[in-house]
C-alpha angles and dihedrals in degrees: 000000000000123000134231125207112228091235087070087074088065096055115118097260102046095035093051094044095047094029092231125173129173116228102173144004095047091160089067094061088097090063111119116232114208104168120085092201127085132199135220101197099202109156091010086082091063099062110329103071089136086069091068108118109236096212101047134088109251120224115207115191130180091283094056094045092045092051094050091048090052094058124103117250094261096047092045090052091052092049093048091048090054091048090048093051092050110083096225112163099225147334125232118200112205139199093041092284112167109248110244117239093244092060092046090051091047092050092050093046093047095039087233117146114244111201130190131200137177092223124104116256094249093051093046093047091054093048095042092048091053092048094049093044089055096046103033101038116125108258143184132186116230131190108241146073125280117206135173110229113181090329094312113119107220123189108206112203135175142120121305112283096017092118106263096139093042090053091049091047090054090051091049090052087056092057102268124126139251120224103171138348128206098349117044116188106211119199128187120227118198131288100016116320129119125209126190127210135171127247112264089237098057103025115144090009129112134186113229113185111234093024106045131217114356131185107230092194093056095044102041102020136243093302090065096066140058128194094216139357138187110248115236104169145000125231119191119198115213136176113266110261114190090199094056126089112230128194108273105164103034096223095132122056118204126200139210120214117223119174089342094307121115116222127186108263129203131184114212118190115220121217137149112287097024115118099219093183090056091050091050090049091051089048088056092049090048090051091052090052091051091050087053090051101259120120114189094199093050091045091052091047092051091047092049093048090050091054092047091051092049092050091047091052091048090051090055 
């Protein structure tokens, strides 16, 4: 899993969106955050401070701050000692609550960033979760082309020169959309979804042999591209091999595992005269039908078995 330095939260975009400001513990902004999850301790502060997760951002709302301020000196000291011993990366105080002096002193002593925001805890948690999911999600870069065909995210793979980009270009000319060409950055979103994006360097661009690098956005317009797309299936293009047995009935569905997530996987042989883009489009339509609960292969099998039974009964 990748890491994120806490100072990234203070960059213009995230800080403005989440209205974050750091009030203490500035030295700890170089700390690397690795956990996507956050924690709002709530009742844990009363007697379960050992349940604080050491690798999660802690969200303190008005209830948490009010409880700590209500403690006697001895109880407050015990609670602060437990918080200090727990290697939590940072604390965010929400709802514009003024940070108490004891938390500011703790943050400075511990070199632990203490952030404040005017947002309510629920709003901040939703925004912060989305930001951390985006920046800390497990990821892998795959060689292929990711396209959006009727809402189905299809990763087209295959060896160099097999025709991946040409297939995608044909699909784009039919009104479908390009997400990434050549290098697809795949990120996992909990619990089990994969999203693909393009590298910032080559986004919207595609290599077409014989022409060169083309900008899909400039040629086909803004509707021909997407910045990101959930991946729903994988199609691998292979050279036609007359000795190989290919799937002809579609009864068995195979999968490819990417970052621990299984995606439907199809192998499509490429040969002169075959419209690969049309086959990929049909694969997308078939996938939509399966998502809706209709399986063409199973329906055909049921229909065939019904005819055979009827003929057997007539023969008797």
